[in-house]
N, C-alpha and C positions, 0 to 999 in steps of 0.2 A: 672547363677547369676553375677551380676553387682554390683559396688560399687568403692565409689571413699575413697583413702587414703590421708588426707593433710600432707605435706611436706614443713618445713620451707621456702624451693625456690620452689619449684612445687607443682604441681595436678599431682598426679596420681591415672588414672582409672587403672581395675583391667575386665576385661570381659574374665573370666574363659569357655563361648562359642567359643571364636578366634579361629584357628585354630592355632595359634600360643603355645597355654598352653596345658599341660599333668595333667592330672590323673593319681599319683601313689599311693599307698597305704604309708601311715604315719606310721605305726607301733608306733602309740598313741593309744593305747585301750580305748576306751570310749571319744575319744576327739570329739567334732566336731566344726572345725572351720566356725568363722557364721563372721569375718572380718578380715582382712590383710592391714596393714598401715606398707609402707617403708620411714625408715628415714637414717641416717647417722651414725655412731661410731664416737666417737671423734678424730678417726684415717683416718675418711673420709671412711673408707669403707659404703657399703650398706647393709642395715639391716632391715629385714623384720620382724618385730611382727604379729604374727599369733595370733591370739584372739579367744577365745572359749568357750564351755560348758563343766562340766566333768558328765556322767553317774553316779548318788549313787545306787551300789549294791546295794544288800539286806543285806548287813552283815556291812556294814554302818550305817544303822540305827537299828543297835540293839547293847545294853549294853552290854559289854563285862564282867560285873563285875556284873552284876542281872541279864541279858539276857529280862530285859523290852525296851519296843520299845521305839526310842530316837526320837528329833527334832532338825530340824537345827535351830543353837542358832546364828550362825553370818557368815557371808562371809568373807572371803580374796584374794586376786588377788595375786598370784604369778607369777612369772616369769623364766622358764627356758630355759638355751641355749639348741641349737638343732645344727642338723646338716647343715654343708653347703650347699646353694643348687647353682654350680656354682660358682661365683667368692663374692657371697653375704651370709652376715651370716645372720641368723634365730635364732626368739626365740619365744617361746608361753608362749603366758600369758591366766591363763585360773583362776577361781575363785574356791577358796576349801573352803568347808565345815566345821565348825566343828556342831559336835553334842550333844546335852546335853540331857543325862537321867533326868526324871522327878521325876524317882523313886529314886534315890541313890543318885543325884547329878555328878554323872561322866562325861564326856566330854572325846571328843576323835577329831581328824581331820581327812575327807575324804582323803582316799589312793589315791594316783594317781599314778597305777601300771606302770607308763612311768620314773618317776620322779627317779633319783638316789639317793640309802642312804646314801651318805656323800655330796654332793654337789648340787648346784640346778642349773642344767643341768637333762637331759634326760640320759637314759641307752643306749642310740642307740648311744649319742655323746661319752659316758665311753667306748663302747666297739670298738668307730670307734678311741681313742686316744689307746688303750691297742694296737691295732691292727697296728697302725703306730709303738707305742712302741716296740713292739715286735720285728720290723724289724731289729734293732738295727743298721741301718744306717741315722736315725734323731734324734735329739739333741732334748732336752726338749726344747729349746726357738723354734725349727722348729715347732715340734708338736702344740707347743701353738699357733704360728702363724697359724697354720692349722684348728684348733677347733677353733680357737676364743677365749680361755681361757688363764687367769693369770698363767704362769711359776709354782705359786707357788701348782697352783690347779692340773698342769699335773705333777707334783714332787710325791702329793699325791696321785694319782692316780697309777701312774708309781710303788710306792711305794706298794700299796697294792697287784699291779701286781707281784711282786715278792715275795713278801711273800706267795701268796698263792701256788707258785710253788718250793720255796727252804727253807721256813719253816713252822715248823709243831708244837705245844704246846708250842712255845714260843722259841723255839733251832731249829737251820738248819736243814734240813731233812740230814738222813745217805744214803752212799752212797748205793745204789742198785746194785751194781757189786763188786767182787772183785776187786783188782788194785795190779798188781806184783810189780810196780816200784812209787814209788812217787815221785816228787821232791818237795823239799822247799824252797823259797828264802825270802826277805823281801825287801820293798819300804817303803819312808819315807812319812809320814802324814802331812798334812800341812803346817806347819814351818820348818820342819825337827826336832825337837825337839821331836817327836816320830815315831815310828813305827809298820805297820802294815806287819802279816807273811800269805802267802796263802800257800797249800799246794795244788797238783794237780797232777791228774793222767796222767804220763808221757804217758800213750797209746794214751787217748783220748784228752788229754790237758782241761779237766773238773776240774774247782777248786771243790774240796773236802769240805775245811774247811777254814775260813777265820778269823783273828778277832788279835785286838791290841796287843803290844807285840813283843819280839825279838822271836827266833826259841825254844830258850826250852822250856817255857812255855807252849806255843803255842803249840807242839808237845804235849806234855803230856795230855793238854786238847783232841786234835783228839785222842789219846790214848783212853781216858775214854771214850768220845764220841762213837766211832766205837767199842770198845771193841777187847780183845784179839785173841779173834777167829777170829776177820775180818783180824787183824796184820797179824796173822802167815802164811794168803795169800800172805805177802809183801814180795817179794825176796830183794830188795833194797830201798835204799831211797838217791837222787842226793838233798846236801848241796850244792848250789851255782856250783863253778866248782869241788867239790869233791864227794866222792860216799862212803855209808857206809853201810854196811852189818843191816840187820831191826835188828838180833840176837845179836846185839856190840858182836861182836869176832874181830872188826878190819878190818880195811879199805883194799877194796877191789880196784884191776883195773880196767878200766873202761872200758877196752877191753874186760873184762869178760862176760859184758850186752850188751855190744853196746847201750849205752844210750845218746843219746844227749839232750844238753841244750838249745836245739834250742823252745820249749815248753816254757819254764822260762822265755828264751830270749823275745819269742813273748808275753807271757802275759803282759810283763813287757811294750815293747811296746804301745799294745793295750790300758792297764792302762793309760800309760802317753800321750797319743790321747783322747781320755777319758775325763780324768781329764782336760787339753789344751780346750778342746770344753764346757765345762761346764763350765770352770774359776772358778775351783776348787768346790769339794760339801763337806761342813762343816758338813752333817750329815755321822760319819761314818759308819752308822747301814744302809744306803741306796746306800752309797757306795760299801760296801763291799756286799750286794746284786746285784748290779750293775754290780759288777766286777765275780759274779760267774756265773748269766745271759751271759756278753760277753764273755764269757770263753767257753760256749757252742754255740754260735750264730754261722752260715754259712758263711762261707769264702766268700765278697764276689769284687772280686777284682778290681769294680771301685763303691764305693759307692756312689758319685756323681751324674753320670748317674741313680741311681735308681729311677724313678718317679711314681713306680705303686702305688698309694694312696688307691687304692679298698681293 
């Protein structure tokens, strides 16, 4: 296939029969690439615009309201951001059809199976962004640059990823295991007039609960969340540099349980580093989910040397 793509400053010819081209799966079901153009983005990066058509599925032409056959009423071109190819950004341009039912007047848009449900991007790009975010070594800004997306889009993708891991029915998930020792500390939010309190499993360092407010109220909310049966398995709670028995019968000596505050101090340092790299996260709900995820991230000795992007 030979065709020419016009550019503002140059004429670019594509000859897919030449040895320098690759034929690889697109992972775009039903998409037929019929033209490719190259231009430059506002930042100067090369952008390949892959124009094509989309197969019509049998269910696209059936009315979901009355079951009658539908006909194509109109067409609309949509552009989806797709995976990078080398240093170049790629976009998918496809004509999406609107179907109209002659019997009941209902209409719907053609289903594009590779289109994200939330953004004008492909599912492949969304999955790639989630993979980068799950590493825990890239900032949202870095992921945005690698994916060619806005930071707000990356934040929305990341928040949904975290909610799928740590939220169920609008609440934080309950711990999947019992903890003998809990650590409770607090840190300042935003301008320092508000506080947040995380509760961690001192054995694993995992954040089990985190909420706005100071220790007392947050602890009561946590107990209500996990239940008294879960709490009966806890031997002691470390509050900053103090250690208190969970049965509230007094303060016990630190040496009795040999618990170190290293987990809490380590978490506090991680939070400071994350917020510094993110220039502050105004969305508290997102911040708390990031902290829960951060507490479960594997240790990387030198994050700057982490260059694996697959």
